[in-house]
N, C-alpha and C positions, 0 to 999 in steps of 0.2 A: 506340498513344498512350502518352505518358509517364505514369507513375503516381507520380512523385516530383519534388520540388525539393530540392536539397541546396545549402546555402550553406556556404562554408568560408572561414575566415581562418586561414592557416597561419603559425605563428610559430616559425621555426627558431632555435635557439640557435646562435650562431656562435663559432668560436674567435677569441680576441683581439678580440671585439666588431666583427667585420667588418660591412660593409654587407650587409643582408639582401636587397636588391633582386635580385641575381643568383639567389638561392634562390627568391624569389617568382616571378621570370620563368621559372625551370625548372618550378615547380609549375604555372603557367598553361600552359606548353608541353605538359605531360602532359595537361591537360584538352583543349587544342586538338587534340592527336594522337588523342584518343579519338573525335573527331567528334560528341560530344554537343553540344546547344545550350547555350550559356553566355553570361553577361554579367559582365564585370569591373566592379566598383564600387570606390570608394576604399578601403573597409575589408574587403571580402570579395568573393568570386566565387560566383555562383549558377549551378548546373547543372540541366538538365532532362532526365529520362530514366527508365529503369528503376532502381528502388532498388538492386538488387544490383549493377548496373553502376556506378552512381554511388559506392557504397561501395567498390568495387574501385578506382576512380580515386583516392579519398581515400587508400586504402592505398598505392597506387603513388606518390602525391605524398609521403607521409611517408617511404617507403623511399628516394626520390630525394634527400630532404634529408640523410639519413644517408650516402648514397653521395657526396654533395658535401662531406662532412666535418662536418656538424652533429652534435654529440654527443647532442642530444635535440630533440624537436619538440613543440610544443603546437598542436593543431588544434581550433579552436572551430567546431563544426558545428551547423547547424540543418537539420532535416529536416521537410518536408511530405510525408506519404505519403497518397495518395488513390487507391485502386484504380480509381475511376471516371474518373480523369484529372486531371493537375496541369499547369498551364501558367503560365509567367511572364507571358506576354502577357495572359492572362485576368485574373490577379490585379492587374495594373498598368494595364490599358487606360484606366480612368477618370482616371488621372493623366497620361496622355501625350497 
């Protein structure tokens, strides 16, 4: 069972004020390749899984931004850590 939810908004700085969408697409691709459960929202993406694994994904996302040419990255991260179990569905079921 998942013990954490991690939401991330990644804000890569781009050379010459390029469009950031290709960078964001790459970050989401990294999440998708990890096979964790996730939901993309307009301003952030939320992942569900083991906290250590999710934090490793955040690290890989930031590294990928640099590999794409971003000189720096800001990542705004929110974490819910609940050893007894954390679930996006459980938190939002009454709204759906």
